[in-house]
N, C-alpha and C positions, 0 to 999 in steps of 0.2 A: 248397720252397726259396724264400726271399724274393728278389724281383727286386732286383738290384744297382742302386743309384741312379747314373746316369751322372755322371762327373766333368767339371766345366766349367772349363777352363783360363782363367786370367786373367793378363794382362801388367801389371796395375795394382797389384800388391802393393808393399810398402815396400822400400826398398833393402836393409835389414838382412836381411829374409827371403829376398830374392833371393840375397844373398851367402851365406847359410847353406843355400840350396837347400831351404827348408821352405815349406809352404803358408802364405800370409798371408791372414787373414780380412778384411783391407782395412778394418777399423774405423778411423774417423778421430776425433780427430787421432792417436791412438796405438793400433796394433794389439795384439791380445792377447799375441802372442809378445814384443813389445818391452816391453809392460807388465810381464810376468812377469820378464823379464831386466833390467828397469829401464834400458833403453837408449833413446837418442833415436830416434824413429821419423820417417823422412824418406821421403815419397812422390815427391819430385822434381817435384811439381806442386801448384798451389794449387786445383785443381778440387775443389769441396766436395761430397763424398759421392756424386758422380754415378755412380761405378762400383761402389758397394757392392752385394753380392748380396742377394736377397730374404731369405735365411736370416739375414743379419746386420742387416737393417733394424731389428727391434725393439731389438736390443742397441745399435745406433748411437743410437737415439732415447733410450734410457735414459741413455747416456753424455752425450748432449747436455744432458739435464736437469740432470745433476750439474754440468756445466761451464758452465751458463748465464751465470754472472757473468763468467767469463773470456773468453767468446766473444761477449759482447753487442756489441762494437765491430767484429765481423768485417765486412770489406768485402763489398759486393754481388758476385756472380759476374760475371766479365768478359763483355763482349758477345761476344767471340770464342768463349768456351766455350758460351754459349747458342746461338750461331749454328751451331756445328758439330753440336751435338746435334739441332738442328732437322732437319738432313739425315738423321740416324740415325732419327729418328721416322718419316720418310717412306719409309725403306728397306724395311721389312717390314710396314707397316700397323699396328704395335703401338707402345704407349708403355711404356717401362720404368718399373715402379713405383718403382725406386730413383733416379729423377731428379726429386725434388720441386722443386728450385730452378727448373729450366726450366719445368716444368709451371705453377708459380705465376706465373712471369713472363708466360707466354702467356695464362693465364687473366686476369691483371691487365689485359693489353692488350685482350683481348676485352671485358671488363667496361667498361673505359675507353671503348671504341668504342661499345658499345650504350647506355651511360648518358650520354655526353657528346659525344664526338668526332663522331659521325654527324650531330648536330644542326647542326654548322657547314656541312654540305653541303645541308641541307634548306631548303625555302622554304614548305612547308605540311605538314599532317598526312599527306597521301598520300605525298609524297616522303620524309617522315621514316620512314615504314614501309618504304619501299624501301631507304633507306640503312641503317637500323638493323636490319632483320630479313632482308629478301629478299637483300640483298647478302651477308650473312654466310652464308646458306644456299647461295648460289652459290659462295662461297669454300671451303666444305667439300669441294667437288669440283674446285676450281681452285687449286692451290698458289700460283701467282704472284699471284692476287688476295688470298689470305689473307696472303701476305707484305706486300702493299701495305697492307692494313688494319692489320696489326701495326706496320708502319713508321710510318704516319701517327699512330697512337695513341701510339707511343713518342715520336715527335717532339713531340706536344702535351705529354706529361709532361715532356720535357726543357725545353720552353719555359716551364713553370710551376714546375719544381722548382729547388732550390738544390743546390750541390755537397754530397756526391759523387754524389747521385742524378742530377743533371743530366747529368753526363758518361756515367754508365752508360746512361741511357735514350737519349741521343744516339748512343752506340755501337751500341746494339741497333737503333735506327731506321735507321742507315746500313747495318747488316748485312742487315736485311730488305729495304731498298730495293735493295741490290745483287742480291738474289735475284729481286725482282719485275721490275725494269726491263728486263733483257735479253730475257726472254720476251715482255714487252709490246711492245717495239720490233720483235721478230721477227714477232709476230702482226699488226702494223699492215699487213703486206703480204698477209695472208690472213684478213681478218675475215669470219666466216660466222655462220650461225644458232647454231652450237654454242658459239662463244666470244664472241658479241656482247655479252651481258650483262656478262661479266667484263671485257671490254675497255672497255665504256662506263663501268663503275664505276671501273676503275683509272685511266682518263683523268682523272677528277676528282681522284683521290688524288695523281696525279703533279703536278698543278698546285699543290695545297696543299703538297706536300712541297717543291717548288721554291721557293715563297714562304717557307715556314717555315724551311728550312735556311739561308737568307740571314740570318736573325735570330739564329743561334746564335753568331756571332762567331768561328767557327773559322777562316775565311779572309777576309782583307781584300778579296780579288778578288771574293768573292761577297756583299759587303754590299749592302743595298738601294740601287740606283742605276739610272740609265737603261740602261746596258749590260747589267746583270744582268737587268733587266726584259725587255730585248730577247731575251736568251737563253731566258727562260721562255716568251716568245711563240713563238719558233722551235720549242722543244720541243713546244709545244701544237699546232702546225700539223698534225702528223700525226694528231691526234685527229679532225680534220674528216673523215678517211677513214672513221672509224667511223660518224659521223653519216650519211654518204652511203650506206652500205650497211646501215644499221640499221633497214630497213623492218620487219623481223620484230619488233623491239622495240616498235614502235608498236602492235602488236596483242598484246602480252604484258602480264604484270603490271608491267613497267617502263614502260608507256605514260605514266603521269603525268609522267615526266621530260621528255617531249616536248610537254607541254601548254603552248601559248604564251599561255594566258589570263593577263593580268597581274592582280595583286591590285587590289582596288578601294580606292583611297585618293586623297587630294588631293595632286597632285604639287606640291612647293614652287615657288612662283612665281619666285623668283630663279634657281633651277636651270633651270626651263623657259625663262625669258627668255635666259639665257646660251647654251643650246643653240640656241634660235631664232636668235640673232645669228650663231652659227657657220654655220648653214644659209644665212642671208642672205649672209654673207661668202663662202661657198663658191660661191653662184650668181654673185656679183659677180666673183670671180676666174675663174669659168668662161669668161668672155669671152676670157681668155688661153689660147691653144691649148696652152701648156705645163702648165697646171694640170689635174690629174687629178680633175675634178669628180665622176666616178662613184665612184672609190675613196673619196674623202673623204665623199661623201654616204652611202655604205653604212656607213662607220665611225660617223658621227654617228647614223644611224638605229638601228644595233645598240646603240650606247651608250645612247641614249634609252630604247629598249625594255627593256634589261636593268637600267638604273639604278633603275627603279621597285621592283625587288625589294630593293634596298639600303635604301630608305626603309621598306618593309614588314617586312623582316627584316634589321636592320643587321649581325648577326653571320654572315650566310650568305656562302658562297663563290660564290654564283650569279653576281654581276657580275664578280668577279675572274677566275673560271675561264671563264665563258661568253664574255666578250669576248676573252680571250686565245686561246681556241680558234677563234673566228670571225674574228679579224683576218686580212686578206688579205695575201699576200706583197708586193703593191704598197705597201700602207699601211705595213707593217713596214720596207720599204726606205726610204720617205720619212722615217720616224722615225729610222732609223739614219743617214741623211744630214742629220739636223737641219733638215729643211724646216720653216720656221716654222708653216705651217698644220697640219702633222701634230703638231708639238709642242703647239700650242694645244689640239687635240683630246685629246692625251695628258694634258694638264694637267687636263682635266675628268675623265678616267678616274681620275687620281690623287686627285681630290677625293672621288669615290665610294669609293675604297679607304680614304681617311681616315675617312669616315663609318662604315665597317665596321671600324674599328681595334680594336674589342673582340674581334674574331676573332683568336685567338692567332697564326694564321699570317700575318696582315696587319700588325697593330700600326703601326709607323712607316713602312711602305712608301709610303703616299701622300704624307706630308710630305717624306720624303727625296727622292723623285724630283721632286716639284713644285718644291722648292727648286732643284734642278739645272736644271730646265727654265726657271725664271724667269731664271736667270743666263745661259742660252743665248740668250734672246730680247732684242731691243733694245727701247727704250722704246715704239716704235710698236706692236709685237706684244704687249707686256705689257698694253696696254689691252684686249686680247681675252681675257685670263685674269683679269679683275678679280674675278669671282665666285669662281673657285677660290682665289685668294690670300686673299680676305677670309674665305672659309669655313674655310680651314685655319689661317691665321696670324692672322686678325683684321683689322678695319678699319684702313686706313692704316698697315699694318705691312709692311715689306719683309722678305722671308725672308732 
């Protein structure tokens, strides 16, 4: 006696089949029952094909070939749909073969990461291998890191696409970010050898996402400006905890990320002279007991050390992320209080952001914030940001 095949119930049939209490084969856009009865077939959802059974997959594909001309303008699946299915994929460790839309979106984002996006975080061939290969391998066992990779890749596509793809990728980026960030913030209090690689990787992704999301134009409150930049720096402060306990990473295959060796190149003379003048000015103001010479000296030193990577690899996030992560609470407080010396240092940081403007996550960040700083400083302090202004806006041009 043949074994009876188990019946699998589904709640995703069309409304007409439910009303008649008959089994629906869930073929879209019109099920077989409605096609035979020449009735309108309504599923009550626009979710495209994602719940079709394996038995119906070939038939569905055949139908889609017949209807190619009528469905050529079908909208992309919503970000919410893809996002909800991601949770289902992680529930039992398997991927439903009847969900091609979501699978292709994920594969597209992984390909985007490994062919393009990861290079925006790299400063040489060694770090390129870490970001492009090793980090993905780590993400295969760390869902929140994988969500971070997918979020940043989707955001890059959103920043380079036009509508309607732009909105679709932005929605997917936001959904993945919402999955990645809570676990990241929770783990900041318990970084250990087991999660250090994932936390280190996601810390860089968080910075890029924060910069890039302000360029999407979704919220006026999050446009590139001094206050938004301050919020990014505050967000990045927690990343320093990872660096403090990441001694195990320095002896792992992630070690090149911690290699402080600067690239060999001739540092532009005007940039060097401008930073030299800041150091001299800091020493002069240090005679005043109210001037925090130590905090400012560290900020200038870190900025000088990281800026060389901008000249060596202009599209890298190295300077943007590195300085945001290393900025001290004292320095950030001075910037928030619009202390002139802090703003002058910040103006130089903005100049390096502008030099890296070909990075899709940075674009106009440098020029927008520098313009704001210029108008916050009086004529005396504007003399100390002569190089930033000329580098970004041109000689003898007021922003």
